[in-house]
N, C-alpha and C positions, 0 to 999 in steps of 0.2 A: 696641472691643477684644474684646468677646465674639465677634462675629461673624468677626473676623479671625483671633484666636488660639484660638478653640474651648476644647479641653481644657487648653491651656497657659496660659490666662488665670487670674489671681488677682485677687479684689476683696476690699477690706478696708474695712469702715465703722467709723470711729472716732466720737468725740464729735461730736455735732451735732443739729441740729433738722431737722424735715420728714420727707419720704418719698422724696426723690430717691436716697438711697442704697440703699433697698429696691428700686428700680426696677433700678438698676444691677447689684445682686447677682443679681436675678431673671434678667436677660439672660445673666450669666455662667454661672449655674446651668443654665439651660436649654441652654447650649452646652457643657456638660460641664466647666467650670472649678471652681476652688476659691473657696469664699466664707467670709470670716471676719467676725465682729463683736466689738467690743470688750466684753468682760464685766467683772466685779468681782472683785478679790482684794485686793492692797495698795492699788491705786489703783482708781478708778471713773470713768466717762465724766463729764465736767463736764456735758455735756448728753447725756442718755440716750435722748431721743426717737428719733433716727435708728437706732441699733444695736437698740434695743428694738423698732422697727417692723420691722426685717429678721428679727429672731428670731421675731416673732409670726407673720410671714408663712410661716414654715417652709422658708425657703431658705437658711438659715445651716449651713455644715458643721461649723464650729468657733466657739464662743463662748468667747473667751479673755481674760485680763488683758493689757493692752498689753505688759507686760514679757516675756511668753512668746511672743508673736506672731512675732518675727523667728526664733527658733530653730525654731518649727514650720514656718515658710516654707522655711527651709533644709533641713530635713529632708525635706519634701514634694518639693522639686525634686531633691534628691540621690537619692531613691529612684524617680524617674520611670522607668517601664518596667522595673524591676527585679523581675519576678514570676517566682517558682518555680512551674511548673504540675505538678510531680511529684504523683503521686497525685490528679490533677485530678478523676476520675470519683467517688471516695469523698467527697471533700470537698464537690464540688457536690452530690451527693445529700443530704448532711447540711445543706447551706445550703437546699436545696429544702424539706426537711422541717421545718427550724426556721421558715421563713418561713410555711409552711402551718400549723404548729401554733400559732404566736404571732399571726398575722394572719388566719388563715382562708382566705388566698388561695393558690391553687397556680400557681407560676410555671413549671411544666415545659414548658408549651406556649408560653412566651415564646420568641422568637427566640434562640437559643443565643449568637450573637455579641454581640447587644446586651445580654443578661443577663450575659455575662462582662465585657463592657466597663463596665457599671455597678458590678459587684462590684469589679473592679480599681480603679475610681476610690475606692470607699470603703476598699479596702486601702491606697491611697496616702494618703488623708486621715488614717487611724489609724496609718500608717507600719509597715505589715506587708507583707513580700514573699512569704511562703509561704500558699498557699491553706489548707493544713491548719491553720496558726496562726490565721488569720482565721476558719475555721469554729469553732475551739475558742474564740475570743473572742466569737462570736455566742452560743455556749451559755452563756457566763458573764455576758454584758452584754445584757440585754433592750433597753436603749436603742439598742444598735447594730443590732439587728434592725430596730427602728423606722426608724433612720436609713437603713438599706439599702432598706427598703420604700418610703420617701419618694423616694429616688433612682431606684428602678424606675418610679415614677409620674410622673416629670417629663417633661412635654411643652411644646411651644411653643404658645401660644394668644394671640390678640389679638382685639379688635373687628374685625369684617368682614376677618379674614385672607383673602387671596386675593380681592381686591375683585371682580374679574371674575366669580368664581364665585358670589359673592353677588348680583351684579347679574343673573346668569342665573337664580338661584333666585327673585329678586323678580319677574321678568318671566314665566318659565315655570311656576313652581309655585305661589307665593303665591295669585294670582287663582283658580287651579284648586280650592284647598282649600275656598273659600267658595262655589263654584258650587252652586246648588240648596239651599243651607242658609239657614234663617231663625233668628229669635230662640230657637225651641225646640230647635235642633240644637247641635251641639259640634264643634269642630275640636280634635283631639288631636295634640300634636307630642311627639316623644321625642328629647332630646339625650343620646346615650350617650356617657359619657366626658367630662363637661362640665368637668372641671378647675376653674378659679377663676371660671367663669361668663361670660366674655367672649362665647363663642360662643352660649349660650342667650339672653342679653340682645340679641345682634345679631339674631337671628332673631325675637325678641319685638318689636324695634322694627319689622321688616318686617311682622309680623302686626298690630301696633297702627296702623300706617299704613293698612293696607287696611281695618281696622275702621272707621276714621275717615271713609272714603270710602263706606261702605255704610249704607243706610238702615235695614236691620234685621238687623244682624249676629249670627251665632251666638256662643255663648260659646266662648272660646279658652283652652285649658289647655296649658302647656308642662311637661312632666316633664323635669327635668334631673338626670342621675344619674352617680355616680363612686364609686370605692372609697376616694378620697382625702378623709377627713374634713376635713383642715386646709384643702385647696383648696376644699371646698364651704363651710366657715366664711367665707372670703373672698368666694365668690359670694353667700352670704346677706347679709353686710354691704353688698355691692354699692358699695364705695367704692374707687375706683382713681386711682392717680397720673395726672397730667396726661398724660404721654407715652404712657400705655397706650391712651388714647383718641385717638391720633394719626390713625387711619383713619376716624374718625366725622366726618362733614360738619359745618360750622359750624351749619347749620340744625338737624340732629338733636341736635348737642350742646346747643343752647339749648332744645329741645324736650323732651329725654329725660333730661337730667342737671342736677343742681344743684351749683354750684361751691361747695366748702366747704373753706376754709383750704388752698388748693393742690392739692385733690383734687377728684374729680368723683364724685357719688353718682348712682346711677340712681333715676329718680323712683319714687314709690310705685305707680303704675298699672302700671309694668312689673314690679315686684317681686312684685306681687300675681298676676300672669299666671303666674310661674314657681315651681314646686315643686322644691326641691333635696332629694334623698334619697340615702341610700347604697344602692348597688345594683350588683351585678357582673353584666355581660353574659355571663360565662362561667358563674357558678354559680347565679344567681337566675332564676327565671321571667320572661319578658319582660312587658311591658305588652301591651294588646291594642286592637283597634279604632282603630289609629293611621292619621292621614293622612299624616304625615310622619315620617320617622326621619332625623335627622343624626348620623352617626358619623364624624367626620373625625379622621384621623391617629391611630386606635386600632389598626386592622387591621394597620398596617405593623409593628407591634411583635410580632405573633402568627405562630406558625407557620401553614403552609398547612392542616394538618390541623384546627386550631382555627377558622381562617377558614372552612373548609368546613362547620363546624357553625353558625357564627353567621350567615352569609348567609341560609341557609333559615330561620333562627330570626327574622330580620328580615321575610322574606317572610310567615311565620306571623302575625306581630304587626300587619302592615299590612292596612287595609281594601282591598277591590278597587280597583284602579287607584291605590293609595297610592304615595307617592314616597320614594326613598332618596337621601340627600346624602352623599358620601363624600369623603375627602381627594384631593389631586391626584395622590398615588402609589398610590392604591387602586382596585380594579376588582372587577367581579362577572363577568368574562369566562368563568369556569368554571361559571357558573350562569346561562347565557343562557336556560334553560328557565323561570327564575323572574322575571327582570327583563329589560326591554328598555331600550336607551339612549334617553334624552331629549336629553342633552347630553353626548356623550362626553368632550369637552375639560374640561368643568367638573364632571364625575362626578356627573351627576344622572340617576337611573334611576326607571323606573316599573314597579310590580308587574304581571307578567302574571297574568291570570285565567283563562286557558283551561287551566291545569294545576292539578292538585289540590295542596292545601296538604300539604307533606312532614310526617310526624309528628314531633313534638318529641322530642329525645333526653332522655326523662324521667329517665334515670339521672344525668345531670349536675347536675340540680337537687335531687336527695336531699340532706337535711342530712349534713354531714360525718360525723357519728357513724355514720349508717346506711351511707354509703359505705365506711366503714372497719370495718364489723362484722365482716368476715371475719378480722380479727386484727391483728397489729402491722404496721409499716411493712414489715419484711422479709417476712413472710407475705404482705401485700398485694401486694408486687412479684412474688413468685412466682405468686401466683393470677393476677395480671394477664397475666403471660407465658404461664402455662398457658392461660388463657382466649383469648389470641390464637391460640395453636397449636390449640385446639379449634375456634375459629371457622374458621380455614383449612381444617381437616380437614373440617369440616361444609359449607363451601361447595364443597369438592371432590366430596363426596357428592351434594349438590344438583344440581351441573352435570351428572353423570353418570347419576344414577338417579331424581331426583325428578320427579313428575308436573308437567304444565303447569298454571299457575294464574294468577288475576287477583284482585285485591283491589278492591272497589268500595265506595262509601259508602251511606248509607241511601237514597239517590234512584237508586242504580244506576249513578252516574257513576264511571268507572274511576279508581283511585288508583295502581295499580301492576300492571305486566304482567311475568311471568316470561318467559324465553326459550321460543320454540316456539309462542306463542300464534297465530301466523299460520295454523296448521292449523285452528283452530276459530273464529277472528275474522277479519273483514275490514271495511275502512272502508266506512261506509255512503255512498250517494251523496248529494251536496248539500254544504252547509257542514260544517266540522269538528264531530263529534258523539262525545262520549265515553260515550254511554249503552250499557251492555254489551249489552242485548237488541238494540239496532239494529245492533250490530256483529257479532252472532252469525251464523254461516252457516245457509243454509236446513236445515231439519230440526232445528235446535238451539233455535231461538228460543222456541217455545211451550214445551218442557220447562224451559228456563233461566227463562222468566218465572215459570212455576208454581212452580218450586222456590225462587226468590228471594222470591216472595210468601209462600210457606209459612214460610220460614225467619224472615222479618220478624214474622209472626203468632206463631210458636210459640217463637221464641228457640232453636230445637233444630236440630241438624244435619238436612238433607233430602238424600236420595239419590235419584237417577234413574238406571236402568240400561237398556241395550239401546236406546240412541237411535241411530236411523239418521241419519247427517249425510252431506251431499253434499260430498265433498273431492276435488279435482283430478279431476273428472269421473266419480268413483266413489262407492260407498256405503260408509260407514265405521261401525262399531259403536263407540259411545262411552258411557262412564259419566261421570255428572256428580254433584258433592257440593257443597253450599253450607253453609258453617260460619259462624255468628255469631262475631264477634270484639268483645268489649266491653272498653273501657279507659275508666274513669271514666264521663262522661256521654255518650261518644261510641261508636257502634257501627258497625262495618265488617263487610263479608262476604267471606270468602275462597271463591272459585269454583274447583274443582279439575276439570280434565279428564283422563280416563283412557282411553287408546286400547285398544279391545278386538279390533282387527283387522277386516279386511274382512268384509262381510256375505255369507255363503254363500247359494247358490241354495235350500238346504233351509230355511236361517233365513227367507229371503224368503217362501217358500211357507207356512211355519208362521205368520208374522206376518200374511199376508193372510187366513188361515183365521180 
């Protein structure tokens, strides 16, 4: 019913035992339907185990005495689709701000259509038709903010979801993670957006199976993160209804699960491999030195602008030649310079190592209070708009008037080129080489090498003037500046080229003397 009727489905769990009702409500909730569990008022459930289980799983929209359930269902159906979106902009801004203030998470970069659909669903549950009224209700009722937050986090997850993708991961990636590693080494895996843990344990099973075939396996650590504390509570408990493990083979079910009273619990050796912790991909700094990142069906909920920040972050977090595993509707096509496709159909990618790691957007990882230090919400909005205007103006000036420059790391490997560098640099013969000195045109290399070395030694800006460089068959006078750029423990160097015009005959004579 959940799959067929989607948001039109309604599930009700009354008195009963076991956990099957929880499973049914989970399916309905994931597909956008309404979920109700019998609560206590005049009467109470004779057998409270099933409704209590559903409530504890965090998937119940309404916990109601049985006497009031019919009236709420009728009201829910009667108000279907009756939404007044007048003053939508102001009301949505209020809702965004309340979510950020109460939960610490900013949903502005959530896809607008998905966000509005989840908000409208909550409006229908509480039988409110005007967005302004719902925004006011959120201000009055902190519990409704929590309920909306939970709805925004609802995602579909199962053990070995997309079986062929997991088979590809098992064949193409898992063995590679262990190559060249022994007992003193470590395999590090990050499951970003782990929800209730099924994906983390699925990958842990693949890792464990490979460990058991190895003579001297490395230590394996799986970091599983989410912003959904209730979902991670389910993951830590590691106990699932029978039909949740339907995609687990009978052999794996016997090996990695313990059957307990109609449910299946993940064995301790797998639970010990997985560390579940609260972490926001958007807000918190990433893990590091990772061999594999699995982030499936999270990016599809985010705007392209935010996706464009997260993919470079994954590149930064991975070790050289590390792997990225995405959902079936997700891709890194806009970041082909960072990742190469290992299995395009199953969304498995490998980190490119011939490019420099893009700098992390450090501003997004600052504590909320520091990000908002500029003032109130209204002032912050104005400052952000002003900042965007200034950035566009600055970019225009840079394009028209700024000198040509390159940024290199401490070893002299290029990290970034401005436009116009072809006048001073050219690819060196042989295999691809990003060494800045090797790329410099004749006449420039010696001065560039000396200036870069001097800047590393002193930590100060180094200037070299009146350098004769051969450009397009003629001699050109060039000035060179190397500026150390220090951020945290890392140092980069900005190399600025300034064109001083052609070398005159008089200048040539004077220089030879």
